[in-house]
C-alpha positions, 0 to 999 in steps of 0.5 A, a space after each residue: 391958413 398958416 403956412 407950414 414949412 414941411 422941411 422945418 417940420 421934418 428938420 431937413 434942408 430943402 436940398 435933402 435927398 429922398 433917403 434923408 427925407 425918409 430917415 427923418 420921417 421915420 425917426 420923428 414918427 417913432 418919437 411922436 407916435 401916439 402909442 409911444 409918446 406921452 406928450 399931449 400934442 404927440 398925435 397932432 405932431 404925428 399928423 403934421 409929420 405924415 402930411 409933410 412926408 406925403 408931400 416931400 416923398 413924391 417928387 411931383 408934389 415936392 416940386 409943386 410945393 417948392 414952387 408954390 409954397 403954402 398954396 401948392 394945392 390950390 386949384 387941384 380940385 378943378 
């Protein structure tokens, strides 16, 4: 599995505030929404943005991601 840098996906710094995360997500989501964008990879990019936002908007998930990186979800199913 390839590591996804959620901060890079949203184009923000690791020390971004919750407001900056929200603003970056909304801006990019509007640009890459499949109903708006004609890009062939818009739907995939939109899904990546949603995944990144789901993790970074939640302080607990964000802390786990920051600490564990790509394996932040490992062991959650146990």
